[in-house]
C-alpha positions in Angstrom: -22.3 -24.7 48.1 -18.2 -26.3 48.4 -15.6 -24.2 46.5 -14.6 -26.8 44.2 -18.1 -26.8 42.5 -17.5 -23.2 41.5 -13.9 -23.9 40.4 -15.2 -26.6 38.0 -17.9 -24.0 36.8 -15.2 -21.3 36.2 -13.0 -23.9 34.4 -15.8 -24.8 32.0 -16.3 -21.4 31.0 -12.7 -20.6 30.3 -12.3 -23.8 27.8 -15.8 -22.5 25.8 -14.9 -19.1 25.8 -11.5 -20.2 24.3 -12.7 -22.8 21.4 -15.3 -20.2 20.3 -12.5 -18.0 18.5 -11.0 -20.7 17.4 -11.9 -19.6 13.7 -10.1 -19.6 10.5 -8.2 -16.6 10.1 -10.3 -15.5 6.5 -13.5 -16.3 7.0 -17.0 -15.3 5.0 -19.5 -13.5 7.0 -22.1 -12.0 4.5 -24.1 -14.7 4.9 -25.9 -13.7 8.3 -27.2 -10.5 7.4 -27.7 -10.0 11.3 -24.7 -8.5 11.8 -24.3 -6.3 8.7 -24.6 -2.9 9.2 -27.1 -0.8 7.5 -24.7 1.8 6.3 -20.8 1.7 5.6 -19.0 4.6 5.6 -16.5 4.6 2.4 -13.0 4.9 3.4 -9.7 5.9 1.2 -8.8 3.0 -1.3 -12.1 1.1 -0.8 -13.2 -0.1 -4.1 -17.3 -1.2 -4.9 -16.4 -4.6 -5.1 -13.6 -4.8 -2.0 -16.9 -3.5 -0.2 -18.9 -5.8 -1.1 -16.6 -9.0 -0.6 -16.3 -8.1 3.0 -20.0 -7.9 3.3 -20.3 -10.7 0.9 -22.6 -9.0 -1.5 -23.1 -8.8 -5.3 -21.5 -5.6 -6.1 -24.3 -5.3 -8.6 -26.7 -5.0 -5.8 -24.7 -2.5 -4.4 -24.6 -0.5 -7.2 -28.5 -0.7 -7.7 -29.4 0.0 -4.2 -26.9 3.4 -4.4 -27.9 4.3 -7.9 -24.5 4.3 -8.7 -24.2 4.8 -12.7 -20.3 2.3 -12.7 -19.3 0.5 -9.7 -16.1 2.8 -10.1 -18.2 6.0 -8.6 -17.3 5.5 -5.1 -16.4 8.7 -3.1 -14.3 8.2 -0.1 -16.2 10.4 3.2 -19.5 9.3 1.9 -22.2 6.5 2.6 -22.9 3.5 0.9 -26.6 1.5 1.7 -25.5 -2.4 2.7 -29.5 -3.5 1.6 -32.1 -2.9 -0.2 -34.2 0.2 0.2 -37.5 -0.2 1.6 -40.6 -0.1 -1.1 -43.9 1.7 -0.4 -46.8 0.4 -2.0 -49.2 3.2 -2.5 -52.8 2.4 -2.5 -54.6 3.3 -5.5 -57.4 6.1 -4.8 -60.7 4.6 -5.2 -62.9 5.7 -8.1 -66.5 6.6 -8.6 -68.3 5.8 -11.9 -71.4 7.8 -12.3 -74.4 6.6 -14.1 -74.9 8.8 -17.4 -77.8 8.3 -20.4 -76.2 7.9 -23.8 -78.7 8.5 -26.5 -78.6 5.9 -28.8 -78.7 6.1 -32.5 -80.8 3.5 -34.7 -78.3 0.5 -35.8 -77.3 1.1 -39.6 -76.6 -1.1 -41.9 -73.1 -1.7 -43.1 -71.3 -3.8 -45.7 -69.0 -6.1 -44.3 -65.7 -6.1 -45.9 -62.9 -8.8 -45.5 -59.7 -7.7 -44.3 -57.0 -10.0 -45.0 -54.6 -10.0 -41.9 -50.7 -10.0 -43.3 -48.2 -11.9 -41.4 -46.7 -10.2 -39.2 -42.8 -10.7 -38.7 -41.6 -10.6 -35.7 -37.9 -9.0 -34.9 -35.9 -11.7 -32.8 -34.0 -9.5 -30.7 -30.6 -11.3 -29.5 -29.6 -11.3 -25.9 -25.7 -10.6 -25.0 -24.2 -14.2 -24.2 -23.2 -14.3 -20.5 -20.2 -15.6 -19.9 -20.5 -18.9 -17.9 -17.7 -21.1 -16.0 -17.2 -23.4 -18.9 -16.1 -20.3 -20.8 -13.8 -19.4 -18.4 -10.7 -21.3 -18.1 -9.4 -22.0 -14.3 -6.3 -22.7 -13.8 -4.6 -23.0 -10.5 -3.2 -19.9 -9.2 0.1 -21.5 -7.5 1.7 -24.7 -6.4 1.9 -26.2 -3.0 0.1 -28.3 -0.6 -3.4 -27.6 -0.1 -3.3 -26.4 4.3 -7.4 -26.0 4.4 -9.9 -26.6 1.6 -13.5 -25.1 1.3 -16.4 -25.0 3.6 -19.6 -24.0 3.4 -20.1 -23.3 7.2 -20.6 -19.8 7.9 -17.2 -18.7 9.5 -15.2 -21.5 8.0 -12.7 -21.3 5.3 -14.6 -19.8 2.1 -11.5 -20.7 0.0 -8.2 -22.8 -0.5 -5.2 -22.1 1.7 -2.5 -23.1 -0.2 0.9 -23.4 1.7 4.7 -22.3 0.0 7.3 -20.4 0.4 7.7 -16.8 0.7 7.8 -14.7 -2.2 6.5 -18.0 -4.0 4.4 -16.7 -7.5 1.0 -16.0 -7.3 -0.7 -15.9 -10.6 -4.1 -15.2 -12.3 -6.3 -17.9 -12.6 -8.0 -16.8 -15.3 -7.8 -13.7 -17.6 -10.3 -10.5 -16.5 -9.5 -6.9 -14.9 -8.1 -6.3 -11.5 -10.6 -4.4 -9.6 -9.3 -4.6 -6.6 -5.7 -4.0 -4.9 -5.1 -2.9 -2.2 -4.7 -3.7 2.2 -7.8 -2.3 3.4 -9.9 -5.9 4.5 -7.4 -6.7 7.3 -8.1 -10.2 7.7 -7.0 -10.8 4.3 -3.6 -8.7 4.2 -2.6 -7.7 1.0 -5.2 -8.6 -1.7 -6.2 -8.7 -5.3 -9.6 -9.3 -6.6 -10.1 -9.9 -10.1 -12.8 -9.6 -12.1 -13.6 -12.3 -14.8 -17.0 -12.0 -15.9 -20.4 -10.3 -14.7 -20.9 -13.5 -12.3 -17.2 -14.4 -11.3 -14.9 -13.0 -9.4 -11.1 -14.2 -8.0 -9.5 -13.2 -4.9 -5.7 -13.7 -3.8 -4.7 -12.5 -0.2 -2.5 -13.0 2.1 0.6 -11.4 -0.7 4.1 -10.2 0.4 4.1 -8.3 -2.8 1.9 -7.0 -5.4 2.8 -6.9 -9.3 -0.4 -5.4 -10.6 -2.5 -2.3 -10.0 -6.1 -1.7 -10.4 -7.7 -1.7 -13.4 -5.0 -3.4 -15.4 -6.0 -6.3 -17.4 -4.8 -9.4 -16.7 -4.0 -13.2 -18.6 -4.9 -16.4 -17.7 -1.1 -17.4 -15.6 0.0 -14.2 -15.5 2.1 -13.3 -12.2 0.0 -11.1 -9.8 1.7 -11.2 -6.9 4.4 -13.1 -4.1 3.3 -15.3 -1.6 3.2 -13.6 2.0 2.6 -14.8 5.4 -0.8 -14.7 7.5 -1.3 -13.0 10.9 -0.5 -16.2 12.6 2.7 -16.1 10.6 2.2 -19.1 8.3 3.5 -18.5 4.3 0.4 -19.5 2.3 -2.1 -17.9 -0.4 -5.6 -17.7 0.6 -7.7 -17.8 -2.9 -11.6 -17.9 -3.4 -13.6 -17.8 -6.5 -17.0 -16.1 -5.8 -20.2 -16.6 -8.0 -22.5 -13.4 -8.2 -21.1 -12.2 -4.7 -21.4 -15.6 -2.7 -18.3 -18.3 -2.3 -18.1 -21.3 -4.0 -15.9 -24.2 -3.9 -12.9 -23.4 -6.1 -12.2 -26.9 -6.6 -15.1 -27.5 -8.7 -13.9 -24.7 -10.8 -10.4 -25.8 -11.1 -9.0 -28.8 -12.6 -7.6 -31.7 -10.8 -4.2 -32.2 -9.8 -1.9 -34.6 -11.2 
């Protein structure tokens, strides 16, 4: 074959390999279970919420699969299951019934007494009210131009990128409790996760300074961090909202900008 043919093939391979790496700096991998390991070695500084966030899982599922009485009870150096344990159904042993003859006594005449049924009073058990997204008063975490919006496609941006200035205030999008404040997830930099209800969490990544600690109760609009830079050097906040462990479009929850 001609040498020029091989040069063309080589150039095509190089172009395709470069384009495949052109993904968003912060992407959500959890929707595809094929890449996810069966277990995770808990590192120092991890919380159940940060582990669930990294692998795209619901923290309540992780707690149930690992028989944790509380989401706060994880120990560095221990292994954590990242999938539901296999359930084995045991077959019930077959039972044989032996026919036995029972001596029947002659029927006796009994007088039927009418029985009056008392109306049964059923106790109505009230279920505890769960806080829905409509009860959570969302607000924008910071000001600035939208550099990137949410995409449902796996491997793309799973939240909002809001451009701004270094050390610009980052505020809580709603009231809640800080369940993670650290930099254990490399792609997110210094990140804060706030739990707003049993279903909803929000995250604030690429912070320069974090002003809150884990376990701290936060009010809506409270300054929790200062804006920092991403891996590529651009100054912006990466903001996400997750419902039951899955990313959702924040713009469907946040008020419209004026």
